[in-house]
N, C-alpha and C positions, 0 to 999 in steps of 0.2 A: 651888476655882476652876479648877484645871487639869483636874480630872475633868469638870467641866461643859463646858469648852472642847473637850476630846477627844470627848465625846459629841456635841456640836454638829457637829464636823467629820465624824464618822462618819455623821451624818444627812445631811450635805451631799454625801457621796461619790456616792450614786446619782444625785444631780441634776447635780453638776459633771462627772461622768464617764460620762454616758449616751452610748452609742455614737452616732456621728453619724447613722446611719441612722434611729434613733428620734427624735433631737433635731430633725431637719429635716423629717420626714414624718409624715403621719397615715394614709398608705396603704401597705400591706405585702403583699409576695408571699412565700410560702414554697414553695420547690421541694422537693417530697417525692416520692421514688422508692421504691415498694415493691419488695422483692426476694424472689422465690420460688426454692426449691431444686429438687431432683430429683423430689420427690413429684409425681406426675401430670404430669410434664413431657412435652409432646407435640410439640415442634418439633424434628424430627430434624436439621435442618440448622443448629441453633443451640444453643449451650450456655448455661446459666444466667448465666454471667459475661459473655457477649458484649455484651448491651445495657448492662450496668453499666460495662464498660470504655469503650464508645462514649459513654455519657452523661458520664462523667468527662472524656473528651477534650474534649467540647464545653464543659463547665463550666469546664475549665481555660482554654480559649481565650477565654472571655468573663469569666473571673475572678468567678464567682458562687458563693456558698455554697449548700449543699443539705443536706437531711435524708434519710437512708437508713433505711427500715424493713425489717428483715430477718425473714423467716419462720423458724420453728424449724429447718426442714431446710436453710435457707441458711447457718445458723451452722456447719454441718458442711462447707461448701464452702470449702476453703482458698484456692482461686483468688479467690473473691469477697472473702474477708477480707483477703487480701494486697493486692488492688486498692484496697479501701476504706481500708486503713492508709496508703496513699500520700497521702490527704487528711485529715490529722489535725484540721483546723479544721471539717470537716463533722460534723454531728451523726449519730449512729447510734442507732436505736431498734428496737423490736420490732413486727413485723407479726403480729397475733394471729389468723391464719387457720389453722385446725386441720387437720392431716394425720396419716396413720398414724405417721410418724416421731416426731412430737411425743407422741401418745397412748401409743406404745410405751414411750418413755423416761419418761413420767409414770406408767406402769403403770396405765392405765385402758383401757377398751374403746373403740375407734374406732366412731363412729356412722355406719355406711355407709348412704348414700342412693343414689338412682338417678343422682345427679350429685355429684362431689366438692365442688363449690362450692355445693351446696344448704345452706340455713340450718341444718338439723338436723345436718349434718356439719361445716361450716366455722366456725360461730359458737360462741362460748362458751355461748350460750343453749341449744345442743343438748345440754348436759351438766348434770348435777346440781350443786348448790352446792359440795359437797365435791370433786367432780371439777374444777370450775373453779379452785378453789384449787390443787389438785395440778398442773394444767396451767400455771397462772400461775407457781407456784414453780419448776417445772422449766424454764420458759422464761427466767425472770430469772436463775436460777443458771447456766444455759447461757450466757446473754449475759455475765454477770459473769466466767465462766471464759474467755470469748473476748476480751473487751475490758478487763477489769479493773475495771469499775464497772457499776452498775445504770443502765438507761436512764431518761431523764426523759420520753420521748415514746413513745407506743404508737399503734397504728392497726389497724383492721379495718373492713370495710364496716358492721359493727354491733358495739358493745360495750355490754353491759348495765351498769346502774348498780351492781349488786352487785359485779361484777368490777372496775369502775372504783374503787369505794370501797375494795375490798381492796388494789388496787395503789397507790392514793394513800396509804393508811394505812401499808402495810408497806414500800413501795419508793419513796415520795415522787414518784410520777408526777405531772407537772404539766400535761401536754398529751395530748390524745387526738384521733385522726382517725376520723371515720365518713363514710359516703357521704351525699351530698346527696339531697334528695327523689327517690325513684324508686318507681314504683307496681308495676310488674310485671317489670322487668328482673331477670334471674337468679332469677325466681320468688319474690321476697320483697319486702315493702313497708317501706321506711324513709320515713316520711311524716308531716309535720306539725311538724318542728322549726323553729327559726329558718331562714328561707329563705336557704340558702347563705352564712350568716354565723356567726361564732363566738359562743359563749355559755357561761355556767356551767350545767351540768346539775343537775337535782334529784337528791337522794340515792336516791329511790325510783322515778325515771323519767328516764333519761338523755336521752329525746327532748324533755322539757320543760325550759325554763329554770327555775332555782331562783327562787322568789318570796320566800324568806326566808333569812336567814343560817343559821338552824337546819337548813334542808333543803338547803343549798347543798353541792355537791361542789366542792372546791377544785381543779378540773381544768378547763382551758380546752379546750372542744370545738371543733375546726375541722373543715372539711368537704371531702371529696374530690369531684372532678368537679362543681364548682359550676356551676349550671345557667343557661342563658339565661333571664332573668327573664320574657321575653315568651312564648317558644315551648315551654318545657320542661314546662309544667303540663299533664299529661295522663296517661292510663292505660296507655301502651304504651312500647315501646322507641323508637318514633319520637320521642316527646317528650323522654324522658330523655337521649337522645343529642345533644340540643342543649346542649352543655356545653363547658367549656374543654379537654376531653380530645381530643388529636389523633386517637386511634383512634375516638372517637365521631363527631366532625364530619366526618372524612375518609371513614370507611367507610360511614356511613349517610346522609350528606347531601352528599357530594362538595364540601365547603367547605374553605377553606384558611386561611392565617395571617391574612388580612385579617379574617375572621370572629373569629378568636381575639383579634386586637388590639382589635376593637370591644368584645368582652366584657370585656377588661382595662380598657378606658376606662370602661365602664358601672360596673364595681365600684370602681374606684379614683378616680373623679371625682364621687362622691356628696358634694355640698357640705354637706348637713345633718348628716352623721354625725360623731361625734367621732373615728372611725377607720374604715378600710376594710381588709379582708383577703381574700386569695385564695390558693388552693393550685393549683400547677401541677406536673405530673409525668407519669411514664409507668412502668407496670409492666414488669419485665424479661421477662415471659412473652409479650409481643407480638413479632412478627417485626421485628427491629431494622432490617433492610435496607429494610423498607417504611416505617418511621416515623422513620428517622434524619434525613431531610431536614426533616420537619416539626418534630421536636423541636429541631433546630438553629434553625429559623426562630423557634420560640417563645422560645428562650433569647435569641436576638438581639433580639427585640422587647422582652423584659424588660430587657436591658442598655441599650438605647436609651432606654426610658422611665425607667429608673433614673438614667441620666446626665442626663436632662432635669429631674430632680427631681420627676417625677410620682409615683414610688413608691420603696420600698426593698425589697431582697431580703434576707430574714432567715431564720434557721433556725426550725423549729417550737418548739424549746425557748426561744429568745430572744424569739420573739413572745409565748409564754405568760408569760414573766417580765415583759415590758412590759405586757401586758394586766392582769396581777394588780396591777402597780404603779399603773396608770392607773385601774383599776376595782376598788377593794378590797372592795366590797360585792357588788352584784348586777350582772347584765348590763345594759349600757346599751341604750336603744331604738335601733333601726336602721331606716333608710328606704332603699329602692331605688326610684328613679324612672328609667324606661327607655323609650326608643323602640325599635321593632323593629330589631335589628341586621341583619335580612334586607331591610330597606328598605320594608316595608309601612306602612300607616297606623296599625298597632296600637301601643298604649301600655300600660304597667303601672305600678302603684305597690304595692310590698310594704312593709307596716309590721309591725314586731315589737317587743314589749317583754315583760317577764316575765309579763304578764297575758294577752296575746292576740297572735294573728297574723292579719293581714287582707291579702287579695290583691284589688286592684281592677284590672279590665281594661277597655280600650276595644278592642272587636273587632266582629265582624259582628253581635253581639247588641246592641251599643251600649255604654252605660256600665253595667258590671255587676260585682258582687262574686261571684267564683267560689270564694273560700275565706275563711272566717272560723272561727277555732277558739280557744276559751278554754282557757288553761292552768290546770288545776285542781290546786291544791296537795293533796298526799296521794293523788292518783290513781296507782296502782301500775302500772308498765309490765308488759306481757305477758312471761312467762318470767322474772319477777323472782325467784321462789322455786322454780320447777320448770323442768325441761328442756322444750324445745319442738322439734318437728320443723320447724315453720314459724314465720316471723316476719311477721305481717301487721298493721302498725300502722294502716293506712288503714281497714280494715273493722272493727277493734277500737274505733276512736275513737267517743266519744259527745259529744253537744252540740257538733256542728260543722256548718257550712255547707260542703259539699265537693261540688262539681259532679262531680269525677272519680269519687269513691267512691259517691255516693248520687244523683247527677243533679240536685241542687238548686243554684240560683243566685239571686241577688238583682239583678234588672234595675232600675237606677235610671232610666235613660232609654234608649229605643230610638232608633236613627238616628245621625246624625253629631253630632259635637261640635266646638267651636272655642274659641279663646282659652284653651287648657289651661294651667294654671299650678299649681305647688306652692310653698307658702310656709310659714315657721315662725311660730308665734304662741304666745308664752309657752312653755308646756310641751306644746304639741301641734303637729301639722302640718295644714295646710289644703290640700285639693285643690279647685280651682275650674275651671269651664268654662262655656260657653254651649251649651245643647242646640239641637237642630235647630229647635225652635219659637221660639228667640231668648230663652229664659229663663235667667237666671243660676242656676247650681247650685253647691253648696258641700258638701264632705264633709270633716269634721274628725276626725282620729284623736286622741282624747283619751287620757290615761293609762290609764283603765279603761273608757271608753265610746266610742261612736261618735255623732257628730252628723251627720245627713244632712238637708240643706235645713232646718236650724233645729231639727229634732227630735232630742233626745238619747235614746239607747237604751243600756241595758246591753248588754254583749256577748252575754250569754245571751238577752236580749230580742230583740236584733237578729237573732240566729240563728233563733229560734223564729218571729219575724214573717216573715223571709225564706222559710223553709221553708213556712210556711202560705200565703204569697202564691204561691209557686211551685207548690204542690200544688193550689191553687184554679184554676190555669190548666187549662182543660178539654182533655181529649185529643180528637184527631180521632175522631169517631164514624162508624160505618158500619153500615148495615142488612144483615142476613143473612137474606133470606126463606127459609123452610123449604120448599124445593122439591127435587124429585129431580134427579139429574144428567141431562145430555143423552145420550140413546142411542136407537138404532133396532134393531128386530128384524133387519132386513136387514143392518145393519152388524155386529151381533154374529155372525150366521150366517156372513157372508162371512169374517170374521176367524177364526172357529172352524174352518171348512172348510179354509181356507188353512193353518192351524196343523197340523191333523190330517194333511193331505196331505204337509206338510213332514216331520212325524214319521215317517210311513209310508215315503215314498220316499227320503228323504235321511238318515234315521237308522236306522229299523228294518231296512230291506232290506240296506244295507251291514253293519249289525251282525249280522244273521242269517247272512249269508254267512260271516262270520268265526267266529261262535260255534257254528254248526250242528254241527260235529263234536265239540264239547265238551259237548254235552247228552246226556242219557240218554233212552231211549225213553219212560219213564214220566213225564218232566217235563211239567208242565202248560203250557198255552198262556200263561198270565199270567207264569210264570217265564221262558219263552222270550222273550216280548215285553220283560219287564223287563231281561234280560241283553242282548238285541239292541239295544234302544233306548239303554241306558246305554253299551255299547261303541260303538255307532254314533255317539252324540253326542260321545264322546271322540275317535273317529276323525275326525269332521267338524271338530272344533275344531283338532286337530293339522294336518290337511290345509289348513284355512283359514289357519292360522298360517304354515305353510311357504310356501304360494302367495302370501300377502300379503307375507311377508318378502322373497321373490324378485321381488315385483311382477309375478307371473304368476297373478293370481287367476282368470283364465279357465280354468286347468287344473282347477279344482274341478269343472267340468262333465264333464271327462274321467273323473275319479274316480267321479262319480255314474253316468255312463253305463256304465262298466265294472262297477260294483257291480250295477246293474240287469241287465246282460247275464249276469253270473255267477249271479245269483239265479234267472233264468228258465231257465238251462241246467242248474240242479241237478237230480239224479235225483228222480223222483216219490217215492222212498222218504224223501227228506228231508221232504216235506210230510206223509207218512203219520204222522210222529212227532207232529204237532200234535194235541193232545187238547183238545176244547172243554169237557169237564167237565160231565157231566149229573147228577151226584149232588149235589143242592142240599139237604143235610140242614140241621137247625137250626143246627149249629155253623158251617157254611159261610155261612149267612145272617147269623148274628151277626157273623162275621168281616167280611163285606161291609159291614154297617151300621157297624161300628167304623171301618173304613177310610174310608168316606164321611163319617161324622160327624166323625172326627178331622181329615180333610182340610179340611172346612168350618170347623172350629174354628181350625185353624192359619192359615187364610186371612183370619180376621177382621181382624188388624192390617194386612194389606197390600191387600186387595181394593179398598177405596174410594180408595186413593191415586191421584192423578193424574187423577181424574174431574173434569169441568168442571160445576160447579153454577151456580146463578143469580148468585152473587157472583164466581165464578172457579174456579180450580183449588184443590182441597183436598188437604192432606197431613197425615198422622198419625204421631206417635211418631218413632222413629229414621229413618223414611223421609223426613222433612223434610230430613235431612242425607244419610244413607247411600244411600237410593234415588236421590236427585238426583245424588250423586257417580257412581253406576254409569251413569246415563243420560248424563252428560257424557263419561264414558270410552268408552262404546259409540259415541257420535257420532264420536269421534276414531278408534276402531278401524275404523269403516266407511271412513275416509279412507285407511287403510293402516298398515303396520308397517315400521320402528319407529314407535311411537305417540307423538304429541306430548302432553305433559302438559297436560290441558285446563284446569288451574287454576294453571299456572305456565308460560305460553306461551313457545314458542321453545326448549324443552328436551325431551329424550327422557324419557319416563316410566321410572323405575327404582324398585326396592324395592317392587314390588306384583305380586301374583298376579292376572292379568287374564283367565285362560282362561274363567271364567264369563262375563265381559263379552264375550269373543270369540265364545262360543257364541251369545249374544243377538245380537251383530252379524251373525253368519252367518245366523241365523234371519230377522232383518230384511232382510238382503241378498236372500234368496230369496223371502220372503213379502210384503214391503212392509207388514207389520203395524207400526203405530206402536210405537216402543221402549217408551213408557210402558205400553202394554197388555202387552207381553211381560214387562216387569220386575215389574209389580204384580199381574198377573192370570194370564196363561197359564202361565208357568213356575212360580210358586208353587203353583198347583193341581196341576201335573204332579209337582213335587217331593214334595208331601205324599202324593199317591196312590202314587208309587213308593216312598216311605219305608215305607208300610204293606205294599205288595205284596212288596218285597224282604225286609223284616223277617219277614213271615209265613213265607216260604219258607226263610229262614235258620233260624228256630226249628224248622221241620219237619225240615229236613236235620240239624240238630244233635242233636235229642232224640228223633226218631221211633224209632230203634233202642233207646233207653234207656227210653222211657216208654209206647210203644204209641200207636196212632192217636188215640184219644179224648182221652187225657190230654195228648198233645202239642198237639192242636187247642185244648184249653182253655188250655194254657200259652201258645200263640201269641196267643189272644184277649186274655189278661191282659197279655202283653208289649206288644201293640199299644195297649192302654189306657194303660199307663205311658208308652209312647213318644209318644203323642199328647197326653196330658192331665196328666202328672205335673208337679208343682211342687216347690219347696224347702220347708223348714220356716221360711222367711222370714216367713210369716204370723204365727208365734208372736212373733218379735222385733218385728214391726210392731204387733201387737195390744198387747203390753206397753208399747210406746212411745206409740202414738197411738190405740189401741182401733179399729184398722181391720185388714182382712184383705188387705193387699198384700204388700210385701216380696219380690217375685219375685227380685231380685238383692241381697238383704240380705247374702248370703254371697258376693257378687261374680258368680256365674254366672247367665246368663240361662237360662230354662227352656223347656219344649216349646212354649209358646204363641208364643215368639219365633223359632221355627225358620226361618220365611221372612223374618224381618227381617235375616238374615245369609245371603244366597243363596250366597256362595262356600262357606260351611260346609255349607249344605244339599246342594249338588251334590257336594261332596267326600265327605260321609257316604254318599250314594247310591253313589258310585264304590267306596267301601270295602265297602259291603254287597254290591255286585256281585262284588268280588274275593273276599270271604268265601264267597259262594255257589259260586264257581268253585273255591276252595281246598278245599272239602269233597269234590270229585270227584277222588280220588287217581289214578284211571286216566288222566284227561285232563290233569291238572296237569303231568305230566312230559313231555307231548308238545310238539312244536315249536310248535304253535298255542297250546297252553296257556301255554307260556312267553312267547310273543309277546303274547297278550292280557293276561296278568298284568303283563308289563312295561309295556304300553301304559297300563293303568289306574294302576299304582303310579308309574310314571315321570312321568306327566302331572300327578299330584296337586300337585306343587310349583307348577304354573301355576294350578291351581284354588284351592288353599288350602295354603300352605306348612306350616302346623301339622299337617295331615293327613299330608303326605309324611314329615315327621320321625317321627311316631308309627308309621306303617305300615311304612316301610322299616327303621327301627330294630328294630321287633318282628320283622320277617322275617329280618333279619340275625341276631338272637338265635337264632331257630329254625334258621337255616342252620348256625350254628356247632355246635349240638347234633347236627344230622343228618349233619354231616361224619363223625362217629365211626360213624355207621350206614351210611356209604358211600352216602348219598342226597344227590345234588347238585342236584336241580331247584330247591330253595329257594335255594341259593347262586347259581345262574345267574340266577334271577329278581331276586334282591337286587342282584347285580352289574350286570345290564343296567338295572335301575330306577335305580340310583345314577348310572350313566353318562347315562341319559336325563335324569334330574333335574338333573345337573350342566350339561348342555347348555342346558336351559331356564333354570336359575338364572344361568348365565353371561351370557345375553342380556338378562335382565330385572332383575338385581339388581347393586348395586355391591359388588364383592368387598371393598372397603376399609371398608365401613360395618359398624360393630358393631351387629348386630341384636338380640342378647340379652346381658343383663348378669346375672352371678351375684349374687343378693341374697336369701339364704334368709329365708323367712317374711315377705317384704315385703307380700304380699297378705294374709296372715293377720293381721299386726300392724295394717295399715290397716283391715282388717275389724273388728277388735276396738276400735280406737281411734276410728274415725270415727262420729260421731253419725248420719250418713246410712246407715250399715250396721248393725252390731250395737250398737256404741257402749257397750261394757261398761267403764266408766271404772275401776271397782275392779280389774278383771282387768289393765288396762293399768298401773295404779299398782303392782300386785303384781309384775308382770313387771320393771318398772324397778327397783323396790326390791330384788328378788332379785339382779338384775345388779349394782347399785351396791354392795350389801353382800356380794357374792360368796356369797350363800346359794344355792348351785347346786341344791339340792333344791327350793327354792321356785321358782327360775327355771325349771327343767326341768319341774316340775309344771304351772306356768302355761302353758308352751309346749305341753305335751301336751294340756292342756284346750283350748287355742285351736285346736290341730290337729284335735282331735276335733269341735269346734264347726264348723270349716270343712268337714270331710268330711261329717259327719252332717247339718249344716244344708243343704248343697247337695243331698245325695241325697234328703232327705225320706223318704217311705215306701220309696223304692228302696233304702234301707239294708238291707232284707230280702235283697237280692241277695248280701250278704256271707255269707249262709248257705251259698252254693255252695262256699265255701272249705273246708267240711268234707270235700269230695271232692277236696282238693288233690292227693292222690296220683294219682287218675285224671286230673286236669287236666294234670299234668306229663307224663304218659305219652302224651297225645293232642296231636299237633302243632297241630291246629286250635284246641283249647281253650287250649293254652299260648300260642299267638299272641294270642288274644283277651285272656288274662290280662295278658301283658306290655304289650300295647297299652293296656289300661285303667290299669295301674299307672303307666306313663309319662305318661299324660294328666293324672294328678293330681300326680305328682312334679315335673314341669317347672314348672308355675305355683307350686308351693310353694318352689322353690329359685331360680327365675329371674324376671326382669322383662324387658320389651321396651323397646328404645330408642324414643324419641319419646313413646309413651304406655305407661307401665309396666304398667297394668292390662289392656292388650290380651292379655297372656299368658294370662289366664283362659280364653281360647277353646280352649286345649288340653283343658281339663276337659270341654268340651261333648261330646267323643267318648266320654269315660268315662261321662258321664251317660247317653248312649245305650246303652252296653253294660250298665250296671247296670239300666236299664229293661228291656232285653231279657232279662236274667238273672232279674229279679224274677218274671216270669211263671211259669217252671217251678218256682221255689221255692214260690210261692203255690199253684200247682196241686198240687204234692206235698202241701202241708199240707191243702188242701181234701179231697183224696181219702183222706187218712189220718185226718182228724178227724171227729167226729160231724156230722151234717147241720146241726143248729142252730148249733153252733159255727162251722162252715164258712160258714153264712149270715151270721152276725154278723161274721166276718172280712171277707167280701166287702163287706158293708155299710160297715164301717169304712174299708176301702180306698177304696171309691167316694166316700165323704164327704171323707176327709182328703187324698187324693192331689191333687185338682185345685184346692184352695182358692185359692192365689194365682194360679194360671194363669187361673182363671175371673175373679178380680178384675181381673187385668191385661187380659183380653179386654174387660171392660166399658169400659175407658178408650177403646176404639176404636169404640164403638157410637153415640156422640153424633153429632148432625148437624154441629155446628160442628167444623172441623178444628183441629189444633194450629198449623198454619201455612198460609198461603194465598198465592196469586198472583192478584191481581185481574184482571178481564177486560181492563181497559185496559192493564195491564202485559203480559198474554198477547198482546194485539194488537201491542205494541211488540216483544216477543221474536219473534213470528212474522214481523214485518217484517224484523228483523235476520237471522233464519234464511234468508230469501230473498236476502240480499245476498251479494256476492262474498266469498269467504273472506278473513279477516284477523284480527289480534289485537284483542281488545276490552279497553278499560280501563274499570273500574268504580270507584266510590267505595268505599274500604275499609269493612268492616263497622264500624258504630258502635252499640253496645248502648244508648246513651243515647236512641236513637229509640223504644225501648220506653216511655219516659216520656211520649211525645207521641202515641202511637198506641194505640187500644183493641185488646184481644185479640178474636179470634185475630190475631196479628201477621202482616203480610206477610213473606215470607222474607227480604227485605233487612234487616228489623228482628229477626226471630226468632233467627237465628244466622248465623254465617259459613258459607255453603253455596256449592255450585257451580251455583246455579240459572241464572245467565246463560249459562254454558258449556253446561249441559244443554239448555236450551230455545232457544238461538240456534244451536247446532251449531258454535260457534266456540271456539277457545282464548282464555282470559282472562289478561291480564297477571298478575293475582293474585286468587284466590278461594279460599274454603274453607281458612282458616288451620289448622284442626284436622287436616285430611287432609294438608296440606303438612307438618305436624309429624310425622305418621306416616311420610310418604315421605322424611323427613330432608332436605328441600330447605332452601336458605338463604332461606326466604321472608321473614324479618324485614327483610332489606335492601330487598326489593321493597315490602313494606308501608310502610316509611319513605319510600321514593322516591315511592310513590303519594300518601301523605299530604302530602308536601312539595309535590308538583305541585298538588294541589287547595287547599292552605292558604296558599300563598305568592303569591297573585294571579297565578299562572301565569308567574312570573319564570323565564326560560330554559325555558319550557314547550315550545317548538317543538323545542329540542334533546333534551329528554326524550322527546317523541313520536317523533322521528326515530331516536334511538339504540335505542329499544325496539320499533321497527317497529309502532307503534300505528296501526290503521286506523280503529277506531271507538271512540267514548267514549259509554258508556251510563250515564245518570244519572237515577235516580228523583227526582221533584221534591221528595220529602220532605227531601232534602239541601239544597235551596234554593241550587243552584249553576247559574249560566248563564255561557256563554262568549262570547256576543255582545258586541262592543265591546272584547274583550281583544285582545292581540297574537298570539293563537294562530291558526295557519293551519287553521281548522276551519270546517265548514259544517253547519248544522242540516238534517238529512235526514229527521227524524221528530220529531213532538211531539204528545202528547195530554194529557189531564188528569193523567196519572200519570208519564210518562217523556219525557225528551228524549234523542235520539240524534244525535251529531255524527259527521261523517265527516272524517277528517284529509286535507287536500288539499295 
């Protein structure tokens, strides 16, 4: 009897002595503060313990308990540990964010990515299963050595179910923290779990709630940065930063503690739930001085609401214990009903249970389901059994209705609703309202089904029906009559004559004055013109830059007048050097035909761009973005220097080489030829012609003394063929994958067909060719004029294309060091002066504090092998990882060597024959010119192998373009040597094979640009609007941020506002835009995401505080395509409609 009584009392203890917080409340707040240590610490004015000490002071003042999650490197910080030990009642746990300190002590390899917080580096899923165990064991042992016990709570922005299961079984972890729904923030997707509420995860998928006890992980999953239920559902940082986090709502939306308090009320006053829970906290890696006040405000709000009995503040561990006691089997159903905390008409209802999640919204679409997803038992999470570089749950999901990921939604009623009400009915919840037509509507969330207006559908059926209904909505259709573009003979002749006169008098004449003494008597006219025009163009760019910078642009005419005067005063002997060339043998004719045909071939991708057809302006390929960006920049350069960033108005452009654009601006300044014609037609033709002319003379100068006239001419012809037409071996990879002959950039590098799609590269290559032509004349290189011209060409390269400057100056420095021992100092002088000149240009146009390059060996090669869009050799990827994990270094190094060989050989294509020149390596090393070319080529491949670029990592592949040119140049002599050594039949077969294999994917790529329909368009009506805006007084333009979902509503070819985020408004209006072209802003390393969020907030919040936004950002015009369905008449905004047609509305801010 006594034993029974004792057992009864033991059972009563948990009930009789439940802490008062749990006994009196069903709404809980856990204050959780993640703590990072020294790894990757980047706040110079703040130590890791600074924020921790400040948070503890505030918590002490308001007498609230907290949970501290320490990252591995923070466990080594004695200051942090000592501070935390002053609060013994606070819970301490582990923050499982992986850094080098942790991997080193766990004795595994750190997975370095382009960013330390990338999923492949920071999450456990970036590592193999055995590595996850080693990491976890090391962390728990470290924690136990520090605090004397194992933690009950862990956290990270994502923790996989395998790791959770291991920690729960071995270390009895009871609670875990992951981040709430976010689609693109930090470049990973944690998407589809219970919406911002706790749950028991499934053993094979931590994102899904367990549906059975057998598949249940006995760990309570809570969520960080719980989202605004109304405004956070979206695909960008804009949406996900509507959260309870101070750094989110302050930095991105300029909101304060009132907004925070409203979110607390939304989550803690849900009357239908059996409990409510919210996490509040701040990472110590944020600037404490900036967030101290708001953190204090948050804690004060919690204290007041706790004192009023609205909620209880509990530790993560204690909440998990209560949750397990209250819900011993599966996760309970949860309902979130909310009005917009920003004050708009919008409403939301989120329903979650172990079987499905549904998100109903009332917004501008009306009554609509934007999210329905079924939780399928047994569906294994991504990265469950293998490591992943990325975590993308949104796009991985199947059988979902997800407007954000796939553009589908289920519109129940369009228009306004009234008499909105949510009620509970037996085991379900009922949402009811009256639609705009006066009809009663009812939506019922059943345990495993949905009932909409009396019709019951399974979740799977509802999703399929909704997607089918949404897909049947017809896209906007547009006719595209197959008619030629608008042009006139007189217009073409006028522009051509103006362009030629500009080249002759403003480029060739000054260039000839400078280069005249550097030329030899037997130099051909074409070589003279090539060097004079190239040097003259660079001179013009520099003079135009300096006069613009000093705001003395009129002085450019003094420079031109002086050049003309010097030109006509030159002795007659100077002109007698000009040779018109009368010997037109077969080889010369073939050379001319190759140059002309090659130039025509290379201009296929660019020539039609910007022409106006019957439907409007057409744009093809990368020019839908890159060409438009250049036009927007040229417009700003015409206004002056320093240049305003055309896609980030009100700021000076930094981190970009704009000398090509400046040359176009100077040309437009003198000729008044439209910028579009210069960018897409005149200069591409000129660049291609000069590529051939300069290369021909370079081959002749390099090899004439070694091979003789005829063989050298044949070699030059073959070199030109490779320069103009060569492609990669990507067609092999493409054929194996899809039975097509494409794959131009399968190995990352673009090929010869794309020469004019990257005009800064094109002009920088021509400058390098001109420098090499001068370098070959030893007599003149050491002269003052030779040093001056060489310095001019090399020093200016950083302004035309920084990659070219790095390669050319580094290579020349190498030659300089060798020649010091020979007491030859001209190379050193050129190197030194070029470096000084480059530094001057760099100082004015780049931010010195920006990290432009990141050491990341084999990043491009690994991504090439791993990506299905490139080579996609899965078995090779697995072998590499297996070799690394098992420390089978022979296997690992063998795979890396094979991957490197694929990268080099794949990109070179038939140009791999150029490696045959290395048999003469002894002769190459002895010749300064050949050694310069060799070092230049090696660097062009080594840099992208070992480094990536900040902003866009893959951009670093552009270094290799210069190497591809040199290998094309070198392949000609190698092939010529073979042809003259081998029998005629064999030579013929070799030539035939080369002619067939070399241009395969270049020709395939060219066909993509031959169709009548463009890839992107600007309709005539929108051109009318942009032309109107162009004529208005200068001022900043605000546009609606790019929304990819418009592609679901508009037929292809898409207008540019739907095609991609581009700079087309800035380009064609001639005005700077508040924010445009997000991709280019990323390259420029601007803080564009803040503006993106601010712009979205302006358009999506019914223009609340809109006038303040317009005034603060000095907005003068608002440009809105009607596809966005936004009007401002009747709002409180101080704006005036100044233009409207069928496509566009333009408002002026008054």
